[in-house]
N, C-alpha and C positions, 0 to 999 in steps of 0.2 A: 502495500500499499506505500501511496506518496506522501502521507502526512502522517507524522507522529500522531496526530490526532484522531485519527482512522480508528486505528487500534484502541487508545482510550475512550473512544465513543461505544466500542462494539462491548468492551469492557464492561464499561460503567450502566448500559442499557442492560446488560445480561445480570449485573449483580445488582441492579434497581429491582427489576424481574425476581430474580430469586428471592429476594428478600421481600417483597411485597408477597409473593407465593408463599414462603415461609410464614409470612404473617398469618395469611387465610388459611393455610393448613393447623396452624395453632390454636385461632380464636373465632373463626367465623362457622366451623364446623358443626356447632350447635345451633348457632343461631344467627340470621343475618344481622348487621349495625347497620341502623338507619343513621344516615349523617346527615341528611337535608330532605325536603318533602319529595323530591326530582331524584335523590342518590343515593344509595344503600349498597353496603358492602355484603353481597351474597354469593357463600361458598358454591360452587358448581365444577363437576368433575364432565369434562370436554372430552370424549373419544372421536368427535369428529372434526368439522371447520369451522371458520364462521358461521354464525347464527344459527348452531346446533345442528347445522345439515349432515348428513351423512353419519350418524352414529355408528359406532362400534365398529369402525374400519381405522383403528388406531398404527397397525400396523403398515396400511396403505399409505397414510398421511406421514409417518414417518419415514416410509421412503421416498417418497416424495419432497418430504422438507429435507432431508440430507442430500439428495441429488438438487435440489434447488440450490440449496447452499454453495454444495460443489460448483455446480454452475457459474454461479455469482462469482465463487473466487478464481474459478477457469480465467473468465472475461475483467475481473476486477480493474487491471489496467486501461483497458479498454472505456470502461464507465468511468473511471477516476480520470480519465483524458478530460472531459466532459464540464471538469472543473471542481471548482469547492462545494456547491450544491449537491451534484450529482455525487458525489464523493462522501457529504453526509448524510446523504439519504440511503445510500450503498451502507455505510456502516447502520445506521439505523436497524434498516431490512435487516442485517447479519446477528448484529445483538437480540433483536427481538426473534429472531427463527431458533439463534440458538438456544434461548431460554425455554421456547416451547417444544423444542426436542429434548432437552433435557426432560422435562415431563413427561414426555411420551416414552422415552427409556426409563425413568426411575419410575413411575407410577403407572404407566398404561395409559395416561390420559394428560388432558392442559387443563392446570388449575386456572379457572377463572372465577372471578369477583367482583367489578365495576360492573355496578346494574342501575340504568340510568331507566326511570319510567318509559320517557319518552323514547328509548333506543330499544328494539325489539331482542337484542341481544345481550349477555352477559362477558366481559370480554376482561383482558390483563395488560400487563404495561408492554409485554412483549407484542401483543396485539397492534396496540396502540403505535409501538416504535414501527412495527410492520407499514402501518398504513400511512404514519406520516413519513416514511423513510421512501415508500413508492412513490407518495406526491412530492417530496424531494427531489428526489433522481427524475422524474417523470420532467419536472419543471427546469430542474438543472441541464438534461440533454436537449430539453426545447429552447433553454434561453441562449445556450451555445449554438446551438444550430440556426437559430434566429440571427445571431451576431455573425456566424460564418456565410449565411445567404447574404446579408446586408453588405459585408465586405465586399464579396464576390459582385454585387452589384454595382459597387462602388468603382470597381477596377473597370 
């Protein structure tokens, strides 16, 4: 990876994900914790993917996640060449994916606990990092592409 910040972001996301999931496993199993009228912490064992789809397919999604991480690591130099936003996005996706992979290996499911009353799924820090990272990565790639296109049209 190009910058020292990238492995630090991956490690930070992974550690934050593991720490919050440890809290969920230790304190939320008996009952949810209401934080606000629209937000509570609810322990969920997710053997599927986002929005609870395709339950009881842990092995399939573990293999898919490992392949995705391997693929991203394989093309990381190309992605990082798009600039800092793309590199940050890649780091967020990798950190979140590694946290969820850890869960699938250690527990046979992903620990989810963020429960927003207006959102249809319960999710975790890793899921949030993957989503934010995918947006940052796409934005960084688009931004770099538009700069290249703009530069070519000026020549």
